[in-house]
Kinemage of the C-alpha trace (Angstrom):
@kinemage 1
@onewidth
@group {chain A} dominant
@subgroup {mainchain}
@vectorlist {calphas} color= white
{ca met a 1} P 0.148 -0.122 0.023
{ca trp a 2} L 1.055 3.648 -0.927
{ca glu a 3} L 4.531 2.312 -2.538
{ca thr a 4} L 5.460 4.444 -5.634
{ca thr a 5} L 6.669 3.304 -8.947
{ca val a 6} L 9.881 3.229 -7.520
{ca pro a 7} L 10.392 -0.072 -5.719
{ca asp a 8} L 10.453 0.431 -1.852
{ca met a 9} L 9.477 3.910 -2.312
{ca tyr a 10} L 6.488 5.303 -0.065
{ca phe a 11} L 3.954 7.936 -0.646
{ca leu a 12} L 3.240 9.811 2.902
{ca gly a 13} L 0.762 12.651 3.520
{ca thr a 14} L -1.619 14.319 1.106
{ca pro a 15} L -0.573 12.132 -1.964
{ca met a 16} L -2.070 9.481 -0.129
{ca gln a 17} L -5.032 9.891 -1.339
{ca ser a 18} L -4.264 8.563 -4.739
{ca ile a 19} L -5.696 5.391 -3.475
{ca asp a 20} L -8.160 7.033 -1.214
{ca arg a 21} L -10.973 9.868 -2.969
{ca gln a 22} L -13.998 9.437 -0.356
{ca ala a 23} L -12.563 9.647 3.003
{ca ala a 24} L -9.566 11.764 4.234
{ca ser a 25} L -6.572 10.995 2.948
{ca gly a 26} L -6.081 14.247 1.451
{ca phe a 27} L -6.200 15.967 4.688
{ca ile a 28} L -4.078 16.108 7.999
{ca his a 29} L -6.974 14.404 10.187
{ca gly a 30} L -7.221 12.015 7.925
{ca phe a 31} L -3.611 11.250 6.685
{ca arg a 32} L -2.319 10.962 9.880
{ca tyr a 33} L -3.597 7.740 10.606
{ca asn a 34} L -2.508 6.305 7.165
{ca val a 35} L 0.999 7.320 7.948
{ca arg a 36} L 0.582 5.536 11.143
{ca thr a 37} L -0.535 2.280 9.757
{ca leu a 38} L 2.049 2.659 7.091
{ca tyr a 39} L 4.665 2.487 9.791
{ca his a 40} L 3.655 -0.373 11.661
{ca met a 41} L 3.208 -2.102 8.152
{ca leu a 42} L 6.936 -1.382 6.950
{ca gln a 43} L 8.122 -2.393 10.485
{ca glu a 44} L 6.022 -5.763 9.790
{ca lys a 45} L 7.890 -6.283 5.819
{ca tyr a 46} L 11.297 -4.650 6.839
{ca ser a 47} L 11.938 -5.505 10.423
{ca asn a 48} L 9.726 -8.749 11.082
{ca thr a 49} L 7.931 -6.985 13.861
{ca leu a 50} L 4.029 -7.899 13.669
{ca tyr a 51} L 1.442 -5.834 13.186
{ca pro a 52} L 0.165 -4.296 16.552
{ca arg a 53} L -2.696 -6.622 17.387
{ca asn a 54} L -4.679 -6.929 20.963
{ca pro a 55} L -5.835 -10.349 22.501
{ca val a 56} L -9.558 -10.772 23.183
{ca asp a 57} L -11.324 -13.130 25.292
{ca arg a 58} L -13.013 -15.959 23.010
{ca thr a 59} L -16.516 -14.851 24.787
{ca leu a 60} L -19.498 -13.003 23.371
{ca glu a 61} L -19.056 -10.303 25.748
{ca gly a 62} L -15.206 -9.996 25.111
{ca leu a 63} L -15.315 -10.142 21.424
{ca ser a 64} L -18.869 -7.824 21.071
{ca cys a 65} L -16.957 -5.159 23.553
{ca ala a 66} L -14.020 -4.732 21.186
{ca ile a 67} L -15.909 -4.033 18.430
{ca ile a 68} L -18.449 -1.662 20.206
{ca asn a 69} L -15.616 -0.142 22.250
{ca arg a 70} L -13.887 1.071 18.515
{ca val a 71} L -16.688 1.738 16.641
{ca ser a 72} L -18.109 4.133 19.193
{ca thr a 73} L -14.413 5.808 20.201
{ca ala a 74} L -11.993 5.328 17.114
{ca ala a 75} L -11.092 8.284 15.527
{ca ser a 76} L -9.233 6.489 12.421
{ca ile a 77} L -12.173 4.506 11.302
{ca tyr a 78} L -14.396 7.712 11.766
{ca gln a 79} L -12.026 10.031 9.495
{ca met a 80} L -11.040 7.250 7.052
{ca asn a 81} L -14.625 5.623 6.788
{ca asn a 82} L -14.742 2.752 4.895
{ca phe a 83} L -10.775 2.849 4.022
{ca leu a 84} L -9.261 1.974 7.167
{ca cys a 85} L -10.604 -1.265 8.723
{ca asp a 86} L -10.556 -3.393 12.107
{ca val a 87} L -9.612 -6.855 11.420
{ca met a 88} L -10.599 -9.424 14.020
{ca ile a 89} L -9.279 -12.837 13.655
{ca val a 90} L -10.569 -15.919 14.771
{ca ser a 91} L -9.654 -19.133 15.294
{ca asp a 92} L -11.525 -22.917 14.982
{ca asp a 93} L -9.660 -23.604 18.175
{ca lys a 94} L -12.615 -22.609 20.730
{ca asp a 95} L -9.546 -22.092 23.518
{ca lys a 96} L -7.397 -19.840 21.279
{ca lys a 97} L -8.043 -16.163 21.635
{ca ala a 98} L -9.493 -14.006 19.146
{ca glu a 99} L -6.522 -11.179 17.776
{ca tyr a 100} L -7.709 -7.488 17.029
{ca leu a 101} L -6.196 -5.550 14.376
{ca thr a 102} L -6.775 -1.682 14.245
{ca asp a 103} L -6.511 0.992 11.461
{ca leu a 104} L -5.388 -1.342 8.160
{ca pro a 105} L -6.728 -0.365 4.494
{ca lys a 106} L -9.444 -2.497 3.489
{ca lys a 107} L -8.329 -2.954 0.596
{ca tyr a 108} L -5.275 -4.426 1.526
{ca val a 109} L -7.119 -7.085 4.098
{ca leu a 110} L -9.639 -8.125 1.242
{ca glu a 111} L -6.299 -8.521 -1.179
{ca ser a 112} L -3.661 -10.057 1.232
{ca glu a 113} L -2.829 -13.847 0.486
{ca asp a 114} L -2.133 -14.036 4.395
{ca phe a 115} L -5.755 -13.179 5.271
{ca lys a 116} L -7.043 -15.020 2.592
{ca lys a 117} L -6.251 -18.009 4.971
{ca lys a 118} L -7.988 -16.523 7.934
{ca asn a 119} L -11.000 -16.231 9.301
{ca tyr a 120} L -11.757 -12.911 10.293
{ca phe a 121} L -14.527 -10.176 11.245
{ca leu a 122} L -14.098 -6.616 9.311
{ca thr a 123} L -15.299 -3.689 10.901
{ca val a 124} L -15.699 -0.260 8.942
{ca leu a 125} L -17.934 2.591 9.457
{ca gln a 126} L -19.419 3.493 6.324
{ca tyr a 127} L -22.326 5.838 4.549
{ca gly a 128} L -25.505 3.890 3.401
{ca phe a 129} L -26.081 6.567 0.645
{ca gln a 130} L -26.495 4.004 -2.245
{ca arg a 131} L -29.354 2.170 -0.777
{ca phe a 132} L -31.479 5.487 -1.609
{ca gly a 133} L -31.533 6.640 -5.531
{ca glu a 134} L -29.370 5.434 -8.116
{ca asn a 135} L -27.119 8.096 -8.919
{ca gly a 136} L -27.508 10.140 -5.789
{ca asp a 137} L -28.472 12.762 -7.884
{ca arg a 138} L -32.263 13.553 -7.171
{ca pro a 139} L -32.835 15.851 -4.240
{ca asn a 140} L -35.104 13.622 -2.656
{ca asp a 141} L -32.669 10.694 -2.242
{ca phe a 142} L -31.411 10.842 1.185
{ca val a 143} L -34.706 13.026 2.463
{ca his a 144} L -36.485 9.850 3.665
{ca ile a 145} L -38.924 9.350 6.911
{ca pro a 146} L -36.422 7.163 9.042
{ca asp a 147} L -37.297 3.700 10.272
{ca phe a 148} L -35.391 2.673 13.590
{ca ser a 149} L -36.901 -1.198 13.686
{ca ser a 150} L -34.090 -1.721 10.527
{ca pro a 151} L -30.161 -1.281 10.485
{ca tyr a 152} L -30.361 -1.378 6.428
{ca cys a 153} L -32.173 1.558 6.212
{ca gly a 154} L -29.809 4.389 7.023
{ca pro a 155} L -27.963 6.453 4.742
{ca phe a 156} L -25.555 8.258 6.936
{ca leu a 157} L -22.339 6.638 8.883
{ca his a 158} L -22.608 3.542 10.991
{ca pro a 159} L -20.686 0.497 11.593
{ca thr a 160} L -20.925 -2.779 9.412
{ca ile a 161} L -19.719 -5.866 10.151
{ca ala a 162} L -18.183 -8.696 7.767
{ca tyr a 163} L -17.298 -11.791 8.259
{ca tyr a 164} L -14.797 -13.499 6.178
{ca arg a 165} L -14.063 -17.148 6.096
{ca gln a 166} L -10.896 -18.001 4.373
{ca gly a 167} L -10.893 -15.038 2.410
{ca lys a 168} L -14.778 -15.396 1.197
{ca leu a 169} L -17.221 -12.983 2.219
{ca val a 170} L -19.835 -15.118 4.300
{ca glu a 171} L -22.278 -12.533 5.446
{ca glu a 172} L -22.351 -8.838 6.614
{ca thr a 173} L -24.543 -6.734 8.949
{ca asp a 174} L -24.809 -3.360 9.762
{ca leu a 175} L -25.991 -1.473 13.228
{ca leu a 176} L -28.623 1.280 13.354
{ca glu a 177} L -27.441 4.878 12.787
{ca ser a 178} L -26.327 6.859 16.047
{ca leu a 179} L -27.001 10.746 16.356
{ca leu a 180} L -24.279 10.822 18.366
{ca leu a 181} L -22.248 7.935 16.386
{ca arg a 182} L -21.790 6.156 19.953
{ca phe a 183} L -22.886 2.925 19.810
{ca asp a 184} L -22.239 1.988 23.197
{ca gly a 185} L -25.478 2.810 25.260
{ca gln a 186} L -28.625 4.547 25.374
{ca glu a 187} L -29.389 7.592 23.350
{ca phe a 188} L -33.319 8.259 23.801
{ca leu a 189} L -35.483 7.060 27.089
{ca glu a 190} L -37.286 3.680 26.537
{ca glu a 191} L -34.873 2.981 24.313
{ca asn a 192} L -33.364 -0.640 24.387
{ca gly a 193} L -29.384 0.412 25.563
{ca asn a 194} L -27.876 -2.757 24.485
{ca lys a 195} L -29.525 -2.915 21.600
{ca gln a 196} L -26.252 -2.289 19.277
{ca arg a 197} L -24.192 -4.921 21.541
{ca asn a 198} L -26.972 -7.789 21.514
{ca arg a 199} L -26.444 -7.407 17.397
{ca val a 200} L -23.091 -7.515 17.384
{ca lys a 201} L -23.423 -10.667 19.974
{ca asn a 202} L -26.215 -12.187 17.583
{ca phe a 203} L -24.201 -11.871 14.536
{ca leu a 204} L -21.038 -13.248 16.299
{ca asn a 205} L -22.791 -16.398 18.252
{ca lys a 206} L -24.320 -16.811 14.540
{ca his a 207} L -20.690 -17.835 12.945
{ca leu a 208} L -18.856 -18.926 15.864
{ca asn a 209} L -21.672 -20.749 17.899
{ca ile a 210} L -20.117 -19.769 21.476
{ca glu a 211} L -24.062 -20.081 23.030
{ca ala a 212} L -25.632 -22.419 21.645
{ca asp a 213} L -29.632 -21.202 20.906
{ca lys a 214} L -28.844 -17.983 22.470
{ca val a 215} L -30.481 -15.002 21.243
{ca tyr a 216} L -30.082 -11.541 22.570
{ca asp a 217} L -32.801 -8.748 22.033
{ca glu a 218} L -31.881 -5.922 19.512
{ca arg a 219} L -35.523 -4.706 18.913
{ca phe a 220} L -34.986 -0.707 19.444
{ca ile a 221} L -37.717 -0.880 21.970
{ca thr a 222} L -38.106 -3.831 24.195
{ca asp a 223} L -41.458 -2.590 25.231
{ca pro a 224} L -44.262 -3.598 22.641
{ca glu a 225} L -46.636 -1.210 24.140
{ca lys a 226} L -44.254 1.784 24.259
{ca leu a 227} L -43.578 0.833 20.411
{ca lys a 228} L -46.847 1.371 19.157
{ca glu a 229} L -46.916 4.725 21.436
{ca val a 230} L -43.706 5.907 19.738
{ca phe a 231} L -44.204 4.343 16.483
{ca thr a 232} L -47.122 4.637 13.734
{ca pro a 233} L -46.222 3.036 10.797
{ca leu a 234} L -47.711 5.017 7.977
{ca thr a 235} L -51.308 4.132 6.154
{ca glu a 236} L -50.987 2.645 1.889
{ca asp a 237} L -52.717 6.086 1.211
{ca glu a 238} L -49.911 7.881 3.192
{ca ile a 239} L -47.249 5.512 1.444
{ca lys a 240} L -48.454 6.641 -1.892
{ca asn a 241} L -48.146 10.262 -1.354
{ca leu a 242} L -44.588 9.877 -0.969
{ca gly a 243} L -43.901 9.129 -3.900
{ca lys a 244} L -41.405 7.031 -5.708
{ca asp a 245} L -38.164 8.811 -4.347
{ca tyr a 246} L -39.342 7.520 -0.622
{ca ala a 247} L -40.269 3.822 -1.423
{ca tyr a 248} L -36.814 2.580 0.023
{ca asn a 249} L -37.075 -0.221 -2.801
{ca gly a 250} L -39.689 -1.895 -0.204
{ca lys a 251} L -37.267 -3.101 2.094
{ca cys a 252} L -37.696 -0.377 4.953
{ca lys a 253} L -41.263 1.096 6.729
{ca pro a 254} L -42.393 4.235 6.873
{ca met a 255} L -43.443 5.683 9.802
{ca thr a 256} L -43.853 8.534 11.654
{ca ile a 257} L -42.012 8.791 15.239
{ca asp a 258} L -43.182 10.558 18.411
{ca met a 259} L -39.787 11.390 19.211
{ca lys a 260} L -40.756 13.865 22.006
{ca ser a 261} L -42.091 10.864 23.995
{ca met a 262} L -38.491 9.423 23.746
{ca met a 263} L -36.679 12.594 25.061
{ca pro a 264} L -35.797 13.450 28.586
{ca thr a 265} L -37.823 16.130 30.406
{ca met a 266} L -35.982 19.182 31.208
């Protein structure tokens, strides 16, 4: 990564944007993380110093906390969204701890012959604009009624976790958007504060089978009566009045949301 046409000579700083036109590689608040990553990659290549990694207990609590803490607090994968990623390598040996590597270039991970021999979860923060409209050239593409019941209905920055086995993508999942870009707690009254962590646990458990038949509650609101009070699905006539730009391709449920009842009183 970032190697020039001259062998063993590498780009630093603003020229690093040559392979990144979407995140912040062209600016100091972005390429500073690229420089740090390149340093560690060169240490591994030329000095046989292993890329930094942290051991993680192979429990749903340990693995999910590692991911949730990073997507909630890491500036690197926020600034370098969908360019730098975190990788958690897991072994088929259930007694062996996972290895958590941060801030690797996503393209490098997906093309690396070494990673093609491993099983891992890859985590990025990314936008979801491509799900609304064809080219993003209509003004109403992203002005949509929110659907908190589905993590696949958010166009703004949110975590995506993908599971790769021997270099092959098995499945990926998204977490709900967050107004605060924090995925480790509660933003509104009555909200299930563990919904994001539980979604990660369920995804990990599905592929690692750590806790057989265990399913964690990832609903936005766990009280059915409160759910009806806050979320009101649109009628068929109201949906028709939204027009084609608000159709969500049929994957999201248009609804009205009473956020006032979700906010703390002052």
